C-alpha positions in Angstrom: 8.4 -75.7 103.9 10.6 -77.0 101.1 7.8 -76.5 98.6 7.2 -73.0 99.9 10.9 -72.2 99.6 11.0 -73.6 96.1 8.0 -71.5 95.1 9.6 -68.4 96.6 12.8 -69.0 94.6 10.7 -69.4 91.4 8.9 -66.2 92.1 12.1 -64.3 92.7 13.7 -65.8 89.6 10.7 -64.8 87.5 10.7 -61.3 88.9 14.4 -60.9 88.1 14.0 -62.3 84.6 11.0 -59.9 84.0 13.2 -56.9 85.0 16.1 -58.1 82.9 13.9 -58.4 79.8 12.3 -55.0 80.3 10.7 -53.8 78.2 8.7 -56.7 76.9 5.5 -54.8 75.9 4.5 -51.2 74.9 5.4 -48.3 77.1 2.9 -45.5 77.7 4.5 -42.0 78.1 1.8 -39.7 79.6 1.9 -36.0 78.8 -0.4 -34.1 81.1 -1.0 -31.4 78.5 -2.9 -31.4 75.2 0.0 -30.0 73.3 3.0 -27.7 73.8 6.6 -28.1 74.4 6.3 -31.2 76.8 4.3 -33.0 74.1 7.0 -32.1 71.5 9.8 -33.5 73.7 7.8 -36.7 74.4 7.3 -37.2 70.7 11.0 -36.7 70.0 12.1 -39.1 72.7 9.5 -41.8 72.1 10.6 -43.0 68.7 14.2 -43.1 69.9 13.3 -45.4 72.8 11.3 -47.5 70.3 14.3 -47.8 68.0 16.5 -48.9 70.9 14.2 -51.4 72.5 11.9 -52.5 69.6 8.9 -51.8 71.7 6.3 -49.1 70.9 6.4 -46.0 73.1 2.9 -44.5 73.0 2.5 -40.8 73.8 -0.7 -40.5 75.7 -2.0 -36.9 76.2 -4.0 -36.6 79.4 -4.6 -32.8 79.9 -6.7 -31.1 82.5 -6.7 -29.4 85.9 -3.3 -27.8 85.4 -1.7 -31.1 84.6 -3.1 -32.8 87.7 -5.2 -35.4 85.8 -2.3 -36.9 83.8 0.1 -36.7 86.6 -2.2 -38.4 89.1 -2.8 -41.2 86.5 0.9 -42.0 86.5 1.2 -41.7 90.3 -1.5 -44.3 90.7 -0.3 -46.6 87.9 1.5 -50.0 88.5 5.2 -49.4 89.3 6.5 -51.6 86.5 8.1 -49.1 84.1 5.3 -49.3 81.5 3.6 -46.1 82.5 5.8 -43.0 82.6 5.3 -39.3 82.9 6.8 -36.5 80.8 7.0 -33.8 83.5 7.7 -30.1 83.3 9.4 -27.9 85.9 5.8 -26.9 86.9 5.6 -30.4 88.5 7.2 -28.9 91.6 5.4 -25.5 91.4 1.7 -26.4 91.1 1.5 -28.3 94.4 2.3 -25.0 96.2 -0.6 -23.3 94.5 -3.4 -25.9 94.1 -4.5 -29.1 95.9 -3.0 -32.2 94.3 -4.0 -35.8 95.0 -0.4 -36.8 94.9 2.9 -35.8 96.5 5.2 -34.6 93.7 8.3 -36.1 95.4 7.2 -39.1 97.4 4.7 -40.6 94.8 7.3 -40.7 91.9 10.6 -42.3 91.1 13.0 -39.9 89.3 14.2 -41.4 86.1 16.1 -38.8 84.1 16.1 -35.2 82.9 15.8 -34.8 79.1 16.1 -31.2 78.2 15.9 -27.6 79.5 14.9 -24.3 78.0 16.4 -21.0 79.2 14.2 -18.0 79.6 14.8 -14.5 78.3 13.4 -11.1 79.0 12.2 -9.1 76.0 10.6 -5.6 75.9 8.4 -3.8 73.5 10.7 -1.4 71.6 8.7 1.6 72.9 9.9 0.9 76.5 12.5 3.6 77.3 15.2 1.3 78.6 18.4 0.1 76.8 19.8 -2.2 79.5 18.5 -4.4 82.2 19.5 -1.9 84.9 17.7 0.9 83.1 14.6 -1.3 82.9 14.8 -2.1 86.6 15.1 1.7 87.4 12.1 2.4 85.2 10.0 -0.3 86.9 11.0 1.0 90.3 9.9 4.5 89.3 6.5 3.3 88.2 5.5 0.6 90.7 2.7 -1.6 89.4 2.4 0.3 86.2 4.6 -1.9 83.9 3.0 -5.2 82.9 4.5 -8.5 81.8 2.7 -11.3 79.8 2.5 -14.8 81.2 0.8 -17.9 80.0 -0.3 -19.4 83.3 -0.7 -18.1 86.8 1.7 -20.1 88.8 3.6 -21.3 85.7 7.4 -20.9 85.1 6.9 -17.6 83.3 4.8 -16.1 86.1 7.2 -17.3 88.7 10.1 -15.8 86.7 8.4 -12.4 86.8 7.8 -12.7 90.5 11.3 -13.8 91.2 12.5 -10.8 89.1 10.4 -8.6 91.4 11.9 -10.1 94.5 15.5 -9.9 93.4 15.4 -6.4 92.0 12.7 -4.6 94.0 10.7 -3.9 90.9 6.9 -4.1 90.9 5.9 -5.6 87.5 2.3 -6.8 87.2 1.5 -10.2 85.6 -1.1 -10.3 82.8 -2.1 -13.9 82.0 -2.9 -15.0 78.4 -4.2 -18.3 77.1 -0.9 -19.4 75.5 2.5 -18.3 74.3 1.2 -17.0 71.0 -1.2 -14.6 72.6 1.5 -13.5 75.2 4.0 -12.8 72.4 1.4 -10.9 70.4 0.6 -8.8 73.5 4.2 -7.7 74.0 4.8 -7.2 70.3 1.6 -5.1 70.0 2.5 -3.0 73.1 -0.4 -4.2 75.2 2.2 -5.2 77.8 5.7 -3.9 78.2 7.6 -7.2 78.9 7.6 -10.9 78.4 9.6 -13.6 80.2 9.6 -16.3 77.4 11.6 -19.2 76.2 14.7 -18.4 74.2 13.2 -20.4 71.3 10.2 -18.0 71.0 12.1 -14.8 71.8 15.3 -15.2 69.8 13.8 -14.5 66.3 12.1 -11.3 67.5 15.2 -10.2 69.4 17.3 -10.6 66.3 14.8 -8.8 64.0 14.5 -5.9 66.4 10.8 -6.4 67.1 11.7 -7.1 70.7 14.3 -5.2 72.7 16.5 -7.9 74.4 17.4 -7.4 78.0 18.8 -10.7 79.3 18.8 -14.5 79.3 18.9 -17.0 82.1 21.6 -19.5 82.5 25.3 -19.5 83.4 26.4 -18.4 79.9 25.1 -16.5 77.0 22.8 -18.4 74.7 24.1 -19.3 71.2 20.8 -18.2 69.7 21.4 -14.7 70.9 25.1 -14.4 71.8 25.0 -10.6 72.1 22.4 -10.7 74.8 23.9 -10.7 78.4 22.8 -13.1 81.1 20.8 -11.8 84.0 23.9 -12.2 86.2 25.9 -10.1 83.7 23.2 -7.5 83.9 23.5 -7.3 87.7 20.6 -9.7 88.7 22.1 -12.8 90.3 20.3 -16.0 91.3 17.7 -15.7 88.5 17.5 -19.4 88.1 14.2 -20.3 86.4 15.3 -22.8 83.8 12.4 -24.8 82.5 13.2 -28.5 82.5 11.6 -31.6 80.9 12.1 -35.0 82.5 10.7 -38.5 82.9 9.2 -39.8 86.1 7.9 -43.2 87.0 5.5 -44.2 89.8 7.1 -44.6 93.2 8.2 -48.2 93.8 9.3 -48.9 90.3 12.3 -51.4 90.6 15.7 -49.7 90.6 16.8 -52.0 87.8 14.1 -50.7 85.5 14.7 -47.0 86.5 18.4 -47.3 85.9 17.9 -49.0 82.5 15.5 -46.3 81.5 17.8 -43.5 82.7 20.9 -45.0 80.9 19.0 -45.4 77.6 17.7 -41.8 77.8 21.3 -40.6 78.5 22.6 -42.6 75.5 20.0 -40.9 73.3 20.8 -37.5 74.6 24.5 -38.0 73.8 23.9 -38.5 70.1 24.7 -35.5 67.8 21.4 -36.1 65.9 19.2 -35.8 69.0 21.2 -32.8 70.2 20.6 -31.1 66.9 16.9 -32.0 67.0 16.5 -30.4 70.4 18.5 -27.3 69.4 15.9 -26.7 66.6 13.3 -26.6 69.4 15.4 -24.1 71.4 16.2 -26.8 73.9 19.4 -28.0 75.5 20.0 -31.7 76.4 20.4 -32.3 80.1 21.8 -35.7 81.2 21.3 -36.9 84.7 21.2 -40.0 86.8 18.1 -40.8 88.8 19.9 -39.6 92.0 20.9 -36.3 90.4 17.4 -35.8 89.1 15.9 -36.6 92.5 18.2 -34.0 94.1 17.0 -31.4 91.5 13.3 -32.2 92.3 13.8 -31.7 96.0 15.8 -28.5 95.6 13.4 -27.0 93.1 10.4 -28.0 95.2 11.8 -26.2 98.3 13.0 -23.2 96.2 9.7 -22.6 94.5 7.9 -22.9 97.8 9.9 -19.9 99.1 9.2 -17.9 95.9 5.5 -18.6 95.9 5.2 -17.6 99.6 7.4 -14.5 99.2 5.5 -13.3 96.1 2.1 -14.3 97.6 1.1 -16.0 94.4 -2.5 -17.2 94.4 -4.5 -19.3 92.0 -8.3 -19.0 92.0 -10.1 -22.3 92.3 
């Protein structure tokens, strides 16, 4: 019994020491997409973690099946802090639309949010509406006849359009495209009338007059387009479709490691340099504790379940 107790003490001491020295080897940051904004955020964050901890942070793109392949890889990885997921807000939307081999809440440990992107509504200049309320009235007068571009059925932009329909009583029709570039070209060319896109992509065209600005999401006007009102100012409240980027670890990752990761990410986000780098991407830093991020995950999961059900959004398998 004495030998057993001594061995147990050694094991506990070794485990504690291992957590205290984290990280002691390279960290893999999995991006469940081949490219795009989540990949860009991961490649901005990785080098900063490397600088802080003197350990390589390897960005590992694992695309496929609407992000299911890469996400499932992390869910089934060892909960030791050396395999992490760069998640998008779609992490809590997709499971309402397609079967996933993981639970988006129970199979992950929330680490920290990193950034968020507000969405805006831009119209082709030919659309006869000067304000958000005028566009809503136009859409109501032509149910199903006005189209909006989206990059993925069930993605944030699609859900944004459907939430807009629910909140306003409009009947806009979603038209999916392969990516943001094609979606933008469609609205600029007049193939669709509207586009719910990120402020980073919309702002240059709004400022040049190639797109007619209607509104932006968020609690305040966006500095990139300060003359454009928020949806709330335009009379549409509760239009909360902010796209967030965040880090998740496998469920069961020791709290000491999760807290250390979260604190380091928070320190990076607090630097003027990193804030400026994010701003160039049209992103805002979002600092959170693991507990705050966990609350966000649960709230968004429940909220998007209601939107998907109310809008009857379906994804063909």
